[in-house]
C-alpha positions as a LaTeX table, in Angstrom:
\begin{tabular}{lrrr}
\hline
Residue & $x$ (\AA) & $y$ (\AA) & $z$ (\AA) \\
\hline
Met1 & $-28.43$ & $-62.16$ & 25.28 \\
Ile2 & $-32.18$ & $-61.30$ & 23.51 \\
Thr3 & $-29.87$ & $-62.19$ & 19.98 \\
Arg4 & $-28.43$ & $-64.98$ & 21.09 \\
Phe5 & $-31.93$ & $-65.77$ & 22.42 \\
Leu6 & $-33.35$ & $-64.79$ & 19.43 \\
Arg7 & $-30.94$ & $-66.81$ & 16.90 \\
Asp8 & $-31.18$ & $-70.14$ & 18.64 \\
Glu9 & $-33.10$ & $-72.47$ & 16.33 \\
Arg10 & $-33.40$ & $-75.16$ & 17.82 \\
Gly11 & $-37.10$ & $-74.92$ & 19.17 \\
Ala12 & $-38.07$ & $-74.03$ & 15.45 \\
Thr13 & $-36.41$ & $-77.55$ & 14.27 \\
Ala14 & $-37.88$ & $-79.92$ & 17.55 \\
Ile15 & $-41.56$ & $-77.86$ & 16.00 \\
Glu16 & $-40.65$ & $-78.83$ & 12.94 \\
Tyr17 & $-40.12$ & $-83.34$ & 12.78 \\
Ala18 & $-43.17$ & $-82.95$ & 15.59 \\
Leu19 & $-45.21$ & $-81.54$ & 12.58 \\
Ile20 & $-43.69$ & $-84.05$ & 10.13 \\
Ala21 & $-44.20$ & $-86.99$ & 12.79 \\
Ala22 & $-47.94$ & $-86.15$ & 12.70 \\
Leu23 & $-48.52$ & $-85.69$ & 9.19 \\
Ile24 & $-46.39$ & $-89.84$ & 9.31 \\
Ser25 & $-49.09$ & $-90.99$ & 11.47 \\
Val26 & $-52.06$ & $-89.55$ & 9.58 \\
Ala27 & $-51.16$ & $-90.60$ & 6.58 \\
Val28 & $-50.69$ & $-94.18$ & 8.22 \\
Ile29 & $-54.08$ & $-94.52$ & 10.45 \\
Ala30 & $-55.07$ & $-92.94$ & 7.07 \\
Ala31 & $-53.61$ & $-96.08$ & 5.08 \\
Val32 & $-54.26$ & $-98.56$ & 8.02 \\
Gln33 & $-58.37$ & $-98.00$ & 7.42 \\
Leu34 & $-58.02$ & $-97.87$ & 3.74 \\
Leu35 & $-56.49$ & $-101.22$ & 3.58 \\
Gly36 & $-58.12$ & $-102.93$ & 6.83 \\
Thr37 & $-61.80$ & $-102.01$ & 4.37 \\
Ala38 & $-60.17$ & $-103.69$ & 1.94 \\
Leu39 & $-59.33$ & $-106.27$ & 3.83 \\
Thr40 & $-62.35$ & $-107.14$ & 5.54 \\
Asp41 & $-64.21$ & $-106.67$ & 2.16 \\
Ser42 & $-61.55$ & $-109.19$ & 0.63 \\
Phe43 & $-62.76$ & $-111.83$ & 3.52 \\
Thr44 & $-66.46$ & $-111.50$ & 3.34 \\
Asn45 & $-66.22$ & $-111.76$ & $-0.55$ \\
Thr46 & $-64.15$ & $-115.31$ & $-0.04$ \\
Ala47 & $-66.17$ & $-116.08$ & 2.41 \\
Thr48 & $-69.16$ & $-115.67$ & 0.46 \\
Lys49 & $-68.24$ & $-117.69$ & $-1.90$ \\
Val50 & $-66.75$ & $-120.48$ & 0.17 \\
Gly51 & $-70.26$ & $-120.65$ & 2.04 \\
Asp52 & $-72.15$ & $-120.96$ & $-2.01$ \\
Ala53 & $-69.37$ & $-123.56$ & $-3.18$ \\
Val54 & $-70.39$ & $-125.83$ & $-0.18$ \\
\hline
\end{tabular}
């Protein structure tokens, strides 16, 4: 019974998938924050130029 428990790798696989999902989540959050900042800067710049032209 103990040897069967030690050979069972289903829990380890689930943990590996959870770690991969967490890493992907962190990467997505970082990318969205960077993209959001760039978009905000771009829209602010465009609004300033339009305001100056009017």
